[in-house]
C-alpha positions in Angstrom: 92.7 -18.2 46.4 89.3 -16.7 46.6 86.7 -16.8 49.6 83.1 -16.7 49.5 81.7 -14.0 51.7 79.5 -15.3 54.5 77.4 -11.7 54.1 74.6 -12.0 51.5 73.8 -9.4 49.1 70.4 -7.0 49.3 69.7 -8.8 45.9 69.9 -12.3 47.4 67.2 -11.4 50.1 65.0 -9.6 48.0 65.0 -12.9 45.6 64.5 -15.1 48.9 61.7 -13.0 49.9 59.8 -13.3 46.8 60.2 -17.2 46.4 58.9 -17.3 50.0 55.8 -15.0 49.2 54.9 -17.1 46.0 55.6 -20.3 48.0 52.9 -19.4 50.6 50.4 -17.7 47.6 50.7 -21.7 45.9 49.8 -22.9 49.3 46.8 -20.7 50.0 45.6 -21.5 46.2 45.9 -24.9 47.0 44.0 -25.1 50.2 41.2 -23.0 49.1 40.9 -25.7 45.8 40.6 -28.5 48.4 37.9 -26.9 50.4 36.2 -25.9 47.4 33.6 -28.2 45.9 34.2 -28.1 42.2 30.7 -29.3 41.2 29.1 -26.1 39.5 26.7 -24.9 37.2 27.4 -21.8 35.8 24.4 -19.7 33.7 25.3 -17.7 30.6 23.1 -15.7 28.2 19.7 -15.1 29.5 17.5 -14.1 27.0 14.2 -12.9 27.5 12.8 -11.9 24.0 10.2 -14.4 23.8 9.0 -13.9 27.4 7.1 -15.3 28.9 9.6 -18.2 27.7 13.1 -17.6 29.3 16.1 -19.4 27.8 19.9 -19.4 29.0 23.2 -21.6 28.5 24.0 -23.8 31.2 27.5 -25.4 31.7 27.8 -28.0 34.6 30.1 -29.8 36.1 30.4 -32.8 38.6 32.7 -32.8 42.1 35.3 -34.1 39.8 35.4 -30.8 37.7 34.3 -32.6 34.8 31.6 -31.7 32.5 28.2 -33.3 32.8 27.2 -34.3 29.4 24.2 -36.4 29.8 21.9 -34.0 31.2 17.7 -34.7 30.4 15.1 -32.5 30.7 13.8 -33.9 33.9 17.2 -33.3 35.6 17.0 -29.5 35.7 14.4 -27.3 37.4 14.3 -23.6 38.1 13.9 -21.4 40.9 12.6 -17.9 40.2 12.4 -15.5 43.4 13.4 -18.3 45.9 9.1 -19.8 44.8 8.4 -23.2 43.6 10.6 -25.0 40.9 9.5 -25.0 37.6 10.1 -27.9 35.0 11.9 -26.8 31.8 10.1 -26.7 28.5 13.3 -27.7 26.2 16.8 -28.8 26.6 19.2 -28.9 23.6 22.9 -29.3 23.6 25.0 -26.9 21.6 28.7 -26.9 20.5 30.0 -23.5 20.2 33.8 -24.1 19.6 36.7 -23.5 21.0 39.4 -20.3 20.4 42.5 -22.5 20.4 45.4 -20.5 21.1 48.8 -21.9 20.6 51.6 -20.1 22.5 55.3 -20.8 22.1 57.9 -19.3 24.6 60.8 -20.6 22.0 64.4 -20.8 23.3 67.3 -23.1 22.6 66.1 -26.0 25.0 63.6 -26.7 22.3 66.1 -27.5 19.2 67.1 -30.5 21.9 67.1 -33.7 19.8 65.1 -36.9 21.2 65.2 -40.3 20.9 64.1 -41.4 17.6 65.7 -38.5 15.8 64.1 -34.9 15.8 63.8 -32.1 18.0 61.5 -31.3 21.2 60.1 -28.5 19.0 59.5 -30.9 16.1 58.0 -33.4 18.2 55.6 -30.8 19.9 54.5 -29.3 16.4 54.0 -32.6 14.8 51.5 -34.0 17.5 49.8 -30.7 17.2 49.3 -31.2 13.4 48.2 -34.6 13.8 45.5 -33.5 16.2 44.6 -30.4 13.9 44.2 -33.2 11.0 41.6 -35.5 13.1 39.2 -32.3 13.5 36.3 -32.3 10.9 36.4 -29.6 8.4 33.1 -27.8 9.4 34.4 -27.5 13.2 33.1 -24.4 15.2 37.1 -24.1 16.6 39.4 -21.4 14.9 42.9 -21.5 15.6 45.6 -18.6 16.3 49.3 -18.9 17.0 51.7 -16.9 19.2 55.5 -16.7 19.8 57.7 -14.6 21.2 58.1 -12.2 18.1 54.5 -11.4 18.1 51.2 -13.2 16.3 51.8 -15.5 13.9 48.2 -16.7 12.8 44.8 -15.0 14.0 41.3 -17.0 14.4 42.1 -19.4 11.4 38.6 -21.4 11.2 40.0 -24.4 9.2 41.9 -27.0 10.9 43.9 -28.2 8.0 45.0 -24.3 6.8 46.2 -23.8 10.1 48.1 -27.2 10.2 50.1 -26.0 6.8 50.8 -22.8 8.6 52.4 -24.6 11.5 54.3 -26.9 9.4 55.8 -24.1 7.4 56.7 -22.1 10.3 60.4 -22.4 11.1 61.8 -20.6 14.3 65.2 -19.8 14.9 65.5 -21.9 18.2 69.1 -21.4 18.9 69.1 -17.5 18.7 65.8 -17.6 20.7 65.5 -15.6 24.2 62.9 -17.2 26.4 60.4 -14.8 27.7 56.7 -14.1 28.9 55.5 -11.9 25.4 53.8 -15.1 24.1 51.6 -15.6 27.5 51.0 -12.0 27.4 50.1 -11.7 23.8 47.8 -15.1 24.1 46.1 -13.6 27.4 45.1 -10.4 25.1 44.1 -12.4 22.2 41.5 -14.3 24.6 39.9 -11.1 25.5 39.0 -10.2 22.2 35.1 -10.6 21.5 34.2 -13.5 19.4 31.7 -14.0 16.8 29.8 -16.6 18.8 29.8 -15.1 22.5 29.5 -18.6 23.9 32.7 -19.7 22.5 35.1 -21.0 24.5 39.0 -20.3 24.9 41.8 -22.3 25.7 45.6 -21.5 25.7 48.0 -24.0 25.1 51.5 -23.0 26.3 54.5 -24.4 25.2 57.4 -23.3 27.0 60.7 -24.0 29.0 61.9 -23.4 32.6 61.1 -19.9 33.6 63.9 -17.6 35.1 63.7 -16.4 38.6 62.9 -12.9 37.3 60.3 -13.8 35.5 58.2 -15.9 38.1 57.0 -13.0 39.6 54.8 -12.1 36.8 52.6 -15.3 37.1 50.2 -14.7 40.0 48.9 -11.5 37.8 48.8 -14.0 34.5 46.8 -16.3 36.7 44.4 -13.6 38.1 43.8 -12.5 34.3 43.0 -15.9 33.2 40.5 -16.2 35.9 38.7 -13.7 35.3 38.7 -14.5 31.8 37.8 -17.7 32.1 40.5 -19.1 30.1 42.2 -22.1 30.9 46.1 -22.3 30.6 47.4 -26.1 29.4 50.8 -25.8 30.0 53.8 -28.0 28.3 57.1 -27.3 30.1 59.7 -28.9 28.1 62.8 -29.8 30.7 64.5 -32.4 32.4 62.4 -35.0 34.0 63.5 -34.2 37.3 63.0 -30.7 37.0 59.8 -30.7 39.7 62.1 -32.2 42.6 65.4 -30.3 41.4 63.9 -27.0 40.4 60.3 -26.6 42.3 60.6 -22.7 42.5 60.4 -22.0 38.8 58.3 -25.4 37.9 55.6 -24.6 40.8 54.5 -21.1 39.1 53.9 -23.0 35.9 51.6 -25.3 37.7 49.4 -23.5 39.4 49.2 -21.4 36.1 47.7 -24.7 34.8 45.5 -26.0 37.6 44.2 -22.7 38.9 43.3 -21.5 35.4 41.0 -25.0 35.0 44.1 -26.4 32.6 46.7 -28.9 33.3 50.0 -29.3 33.4 52.8 -31.1 31.6 56.6 -31.9 31.8 58.2 -32.8 28.5 61.6 -34.2 28.4 61.5 -35.8 25.1 60.8 -39.3 26.5 57.1 -39.1 27.5 54.1 -39.4 25.2 52.6 -36.3 24.5 49.1 -35.7 25.9 45.7 -36.1 23.7 44.6 -32.6 23.0 41.3 -33.3 22.3 40.5 -34.9 25.5 41.2 -31.5 27.0 38.1 -30.5 25.1 35.9 -33.4 24.7 33.8 -33.1 28.1 33.7 -29.4 27.8 32.8 -28.8 24.4 29.2 -28.9 24.5 26.8 -26.4 26.4 22.9 -26.9 27.5 20.6 -24.6 25.9 17.5 -24.4 28.5 14.3 -23.0 27.8 11.1 -22.8 30.4 7.6 -21.0 30.7 8.4 -18.1 33.5 5.9 -17.5 36.2 7.1 -13.8 36.7 3.8 -11.6 36.3 5.2 -8.0 37.1 8.1 -5.6 36.1 11.5 -5.5 38.1 14.7 -7.2 38.8 14.2 -11.2 39.2 16.4 -13.7 40.7 17.3 -16.6 38.5 18.5 -20.2 40.1 19.1 -23.5 37.9 18.9 -26.6 40.1 20.4 -29.9 39.0 19.4 -33.0 40.2 22.1 -35.7 40.6 21.9 -39.2 42.3 24.4 -38.0 44.7 22.9 -34.7 45.4 21.9 -31.5 43.9 23.8 -28.7 42.2 22.8 -24.9 42.1 23.9 -22.2 39.8 24.9 -19.2 40.9 22.0 -16.4 41.4 21.3 -14.5 38.0 19.3 -11.5 38.1 16.8 -10.4 35.0 15.5 -7.3 34.5 11.9 -7.7 32.8 9.2 -4.9 31.8 5.8 -6.3 32.0 3.2 -3.9 30.6 -0.7 -4.8 29.6 -0.8 -5.0 25.8 -1.9 -2.0 24.0 -4.9 -1.9 21.9 -5.7 0.4 19.2 -8.8 1.0 17.1 -8.4 1.1 13.0 -10.3 3.8 11.3 -13.6 3.4 13.8 -16.5 4.1 11.9 -17.5 7.5 13.4 -20.5 8.0 11.0 -22.9 5.5 9.9 -25.7 6.5 7.6 -28.6 4.0 7.5 -31.1 3.9 4.6 -34.3 2.4 3.4 -34.0 -0.5 1.1 -37.3 -1.0 -0.5 -38.4 -4.3 -2.2 -38.9 -3.7 -6.0 -42.2 -5.8 -6.1 -43.6 -4.5 -2.9 -43.2 -0.9 -1.7 -44.2 -2.0 1.6 -41.6 -4.3 2.2 -38.6 -2.2 3.4 -35.5 -2.8 5.4 -32.7 -0.6 6.9 -29.2 -0.9 5.7 -26.6 -1.4 6.6 -27.6 -3.8 9.5 -24.1 -4.1 11.1 -20.6 -2.5 11.2 -17.2 -3.7 11.2 -15.1 -2.1 14.1 -11.7 -3.4 13.5 -8.1 -3.3 16.2 -5.1 -4.4 16.7 -2.9 -4.8 19.9 1.0 -4.3 20.6 2.9 -5.3 23.1 5.2 -2.3 24.4 7.1 -4.2 26.8 8.4 -6.3 23.8 6.9 -9.3 24.8 4.4 -10.7 22.6 1.9 -13.3 23.7 -1.4 -15.0 23.5 -4.6 -13.4 24.1 -7.4 -14.9 25.7 -10.5 -13.1 25.4 -11.5 -9.6 23.7 -14.8 -7.5 24.7 -16.7 -5.0 23.1 -18.4 -2.6 25.3 -21.3 -0.6 23.9 -22.7 2.1 26.5 -20.8 0.6 29.2 -22.2 -2.7 28.8 -20.3 -6.3 27.2 -22.0 -6.4 23.8 -19.9 -9.0 22.3 -17.0 -11.2 23.9 -14.2 -13.2 21.5 -12.4 -16.0 23.4 -10.2 -17.6 20.5 -7.9 -16.4 17.7 -8.5 -14.0 15.3 -8.8 -11.3 17.6 -8.9 -8.3 15.0 -12.6 -7.3 14.2 -16.1 -7.1 16.3 -19.4 -6.8 14.3 -21.8 -4.5 15.8 -25.7 -5.0 15.2 -26.8 -1.7 14.0 -30.7 -3.3 14.0 -32.0 -2.1 17.2 -31.0 1.9 16.0 -33.9 2.8 14.4 -33.5 6.4 14.8 -30.7 8.9 15.0 -28.6 8.1 17.8 -25.1 8.2 19.1 -23.1 5.0 20.2 -20.4 5.1 22.8 -18.0 2.2 22.7 -14.6 0.6 23.5 -12.7 -2.6 22.9 -11.0 -4.4 26.0 -8.3 -7.1 25.6 -7.0 -9.8 27.9 -3.8 -11.6 27.7 -2.7 -15.0 28.8 -0.9 -13.0 32.0 -4.6 -11.9 32.8 -3.4 -8.2 32.1 -6.0 -6.1 30.5 -6.0 -2.8 28.3 -9.0 -0.6 27.0 -9.0 1.5 23.8 -10.0 4.8 24.0 -13.9 5.3 23.9 -15.5 6.3 20.4 -18.7 7.5 19.2 -20.5 6.4 16.2 -22.9 8.8 14.7 -26.1 6.8 13.5 -28.1 8.8 11.1 -31.4 7.2 9.8 -33.2 8.1 7.0 -37.0 8.9 7.2 -39.0 5.7 6.2 -40.2 5.8 2.5 -44.0 6.3 2.1 -45.8 4.8 -0.9 -47.3 7.1 -3.0 -50.8 6.5 -1.3 -49.3 6.6 1.9 -47.4 10.1 1.4 -51.0 11.5 -0.3 -52.9 10.4 2.5 -50.2 12.0 4.8 -49.5 14.8 2.5 -46.0 13.9 3.0 -45.1 13.7 -0.6 -41.5 14.6 -1.8 -41.0 17.3 -4.5 -40.5 14.7 -7.0 -43.9 12.8 -6.3 -45.5 16.1 -6.0 -44.0 16.7 -9.6 -45.6 13.5 -10.9 -48.8 14.2 -9.0 -49.2 17.5 -10.9 -48.1 16.2 -14.0 -50.9 13.5 -13.6 -53.6 16.0 -12.8 -52.9 18.5 -15.6 -52.9 15.2 -18.2 -55.9 13.8 -16.4 -57.5 17.5 -16.8 -56.2 17.9 -20.4 -57.6 14.6 -21.2 -60.9 15.2 -19.7 -61.1 18.4 -21.7 -60.4 16.9 -24.9 -63.1 13.9 -24.1 -65.7 16.6 -23.1 -64.7 18.9 -26.4 -64.9 15.6 -28.5 -68.4 14.8 -27.0 -69.6 18.2 -27.6 -68.6 18.5 -30.8 -70.0 14.8 -31.6 -73.1 16.2 -29.9 -73.0 19.2 -32.5 -72.8 16.5 -35.5 -75.5 14.3 -34.3 -78.0 17.5 -33.1 -77.1 18.7 -37.2 -77.7 15.2 -38.5 -81.4 14.9 -36.4 -82.2 18.4 -37.7 -81.5 17.0 -41.6 -83.5 14.2 -40.9 -86.5 15.9 -39.0 -86.6 17.9 -42.4 -87.1 14.5 -44.5 -89.1 12.8 -41.6 -92.8 13.1 -42.7 -93.3 13.1 -38.7 -91.7 16.6 -38.1 -92.6 18.1 -41.0 -94.5 21.6 -40.8 -98.2 21.9 -40.1 -100.1 24.5 -42.3 -101.7 26.4 -39.4 -104.9 28.6 -39.9 -105.1 31.6 -37.7 -108.0 33.6 -36.5 -109.4 36.4 -38.8 -108.4 39.0 -36.3 -104.7 38.0 -36.7 -104.1 37.0 -40.1 -104.8 38.4 -43.8 -104.5 41.8 -44.5 -102.4 42.8 -41.6 -104.7 45.4 -39.8 -106.5 45.0 -36.8 -109.5 46.6 -35.2 -107.7 49.8 -34.0 -105.8 51.4 -36.8 -102.3 52.5 -36.3 -102.0 54.8 -39.4 -100.3 57.9 -38.9 -98.7 56.8 -35.8 -95.0 56.5 -34.9 -94.6 53.2 -32.9 -91.1 52.1 -31.9 -91.5 48.1 -30.5 -89.0 45.9 -28.4 -88.4 42.3 -27.9 -87.4 41.5 -24.6 -86.2 37.9 -23.8 -88.1 36.4 -20.5 -86.7 33.3 -18.4 -88.3 30.1 -17.7 -90.6 31.9 -15.1 -91.3 34.8 -17.4 -89.3 37.4 -15.6 -88.0 39.9 -18.1 -84.2 40.4 -18.9 -84.2 44.1 -19.9 -80.8 44.5 -20.2 -80.7 42.2 -23.4 -83.7 44.3 -25.0 -83.7 44.1 -28.6 -84.8 47.4 -30.1 -86.6 47.0 -33.2 -85.0 50.0 -34.9 -84.8 48.4 -38.3 -87.7 47.9 -41.0 -87.2 44.0 -41.0 -85.3 41.5 -38.7 -84.2 38.1 -39.3 -84.0 35.6 -36.5 -82.1 32.6 -36.6 -78.6 30.7 -35.0 -76.7 31.7 -38.1 -74.8 35.0 -37.1 -74.3 35.9 -40.8 -77.4 35.4 -42.0 -79.4 36.4 -38.8 -79.9 40.1 -37.8 -81.2 38.4 -34.0 -79.1 35.7 -33.3 -80.2 33.2 -30.9 -78.1 30.9 -29.8 -80.0 28.0 -29.4 -79.4 24.5 -31.2 -83.5 24.3 -31.7 -83.4 27.5 -34.0 -82.8 26.9 -37.6 -80.3 29.4 -39.1 -83.2 31.3 -40.6 -85.9 30.5 -38.2 -88.4 33.6 -38.4 -88.5 37.1 -40.0 -90.0 40.2 -38.4 -90.8 43.3 -40.4 -92.7 47.0 -40.0 -95.1 47.8 -42.5 -95.9 51.4 -43.8 -98.5 51.7 -41.3 -95.9 51.1 -38.5 -97.5 47.5 -37.7 -95.0 44.3 -36.8 -95.8 41.3 -38.5 -93.9 38.0 -37.6 -93.7 35.1 -40.2 -92.4 31.7 -39.8 -89.6 30.6 -42.4 -90.6 27.0 -42.3 -88.5 26.5 -39.5 -88.3 22.8 -37.8 -88.9 23.7 -34.2 -91.6 26.6 -35.2 -92.6 29.8 -34.2 -95.3 30.5 -31.6 -97.1 33.5 -30.6 -99.0 33.2 -27.5 -98.6 29.4 -27.6 -100.1 29.0 -31.0 -97.6 28.1 -34.2 -97.9 30.8 -37.1 -97.0 30.0 -40.8 -95.3 31.8 -43.3 -98.2 33.9 -43.8 -97.7 35.7 -40.5 -99.1 37.4 -37.8 -99.5 41.0 -36.6 -97.8 41.4 -33.3 -99.7 43.5 -30.6 -98.3 44.5 -27.7 -97.3 42.2 -24.9 -97.4 39.2 -26.9 -95.5 36.2 -26.3 -93.3 34.8 -28.7 -91.4 31.2 -28.6 -88.5 31.0 -31.3 -88.2 27.1 -30.5 -87.5 27.1 -26.9 -86.5 30.9 -26.6 -89.2 33.1 -24.9 -89.7 37.1 -25.8 -92.5 39.4 -25.3 -93.2 42.0 -27.7 -93.7 45.4 -26.5 -94.8 48.5 -28.3 -93.4 52.0 -26.4 -96.5 53.7 -26.7 -99.3 51.2 -26.9 -102.7 52.3 -28.1 -104.5 49.4 -26.0 -104.1 47.6 -23.5 -105.2 44.0 -23.4 -104.7 40.6 -21.7 -102.8 38.1 -23.9 -105.1 35.5 -25.5 -104.1 31.9 -26.2 -105.5 30.7 -29.4 -105.7 27.0 -29.3 -104.4 24.9 -32.3 -106.9 22.6 -34.0 -105.4 19.1 -34.8 -107.9 18.6 -37.3 -107.9 21.7 -38.9 -107.1 21.5 -42.9 -104.2 23.4 -43.7 
């Protein structure tokens, strides 16, 4: 006969203590859930890349924990740093998709047949396949399956293919031992990053009643699922009375579902399985909010979304945003450091001249080093510290500096200042334009008057002067030659003109005839000379002609004449002067046109005896006849010409 021992074993007391602690934790969680308001708003993925526009994703749930799916732009406002609310600019509804993880905790209990045929496993699997086939082919969801033996399918993006894999999977239920491996691996898989960081995750955990030894692990699972924000939907397969008959193992599963945001369902084989899509429908969508920020300085800023409802408002938890704000950075592009202004002369009128270029482009660009591009509201060009130009609308890239005031060499100091839509200003580094102006081009006459001709013009002027001199000389020589030939023609004309024919002249008796004079010079050696006289009868003794020959021919022809007189009025052979044996000198005209005159009286070809001091005219050339040792002194006797004298 066996007796039951009244003293309990240590194992029994340890198990009782664990169950008591677990029950206490479940009670505490239930009380906290009652105290907490399930309405909430959650901000995800704040994006400030397009600042001042800030965007983020927003989840909102009402007091029943259901997602708010009919929000409008007017329902949402943003509070920055506890300032006045800011209206949003844009509200979009997105479907990021679900990462659906099916976790089977296999055991022989799933092989139990149900009314209508088939096992519990088959009923559950077919229900899941039916839901999969109802999903659109382009769903953003992906699908994975985990069992006690490990991962069976990972992130299949096609619900149809995943349904086929699930249908083909045939587990050995009768030899399966229930454990927590599938749930653990499902949570591990849920921690892996997804392609879309906003993608939601959910675990459908199908299990039989856990053992007492497995119950102690559930608080850790619950905490991990809550941290990962992964709702766990629990389908427990067991008798319909399991809640009341075995609460110590059922309550941990209920806590796992409710505390993670999922739901608990007990399936004995007779109940209608839940619509899986109902789990996700309300939470499939997330709002994308875009608004224009009023932040204007760097630092960490606080952001809160407020949702207005008929029965009150829902505020999100404060989200911190780090912003770096810097003024835009303007940069000069190849600034014109040297500008040479030159004169452009009008082709028709050299007095019309303009300096060019009359303007120069100053190009610039700007960048936002803080990574927040925004509009500019103005750009200003400063010249010598004063605003020279201002632009208040796009494009902001070029200034045209007027150079017309600068007519002399000068350095121009300038810089560009820009201002953005935040009122932040910045300037370029100062730069200097070295303006050089060419000298004013003068017309030829202006340059000549100022003696400021260019070397080229001096050359031209010299060339013109030389050419002019040559031309004048040529004209003079041609004119002189023409005068010479005209004189020769006149001589020939005088020879044949009766008016200009020679006149027969009768000399006085004492000056003509046999060539003797009152005082004989026979036996005396006489030396004589011709001394040229100027218009005032002054002698030029340097050109004295010594009559050292017996006969002298006077004329202008250097070949025929011995005494050549360069006078156009003389004939080639104008007169002949000879010395007799007695030493007397006789002068005879040679039928010259201009005539030969002694003491202002013309002589003929018969000649006249010369006496000391006689004045002789060969045409207009005047000479005085002198004897070195005259035998007499006398005064010049002028013999007048009798026009009625018969030749």
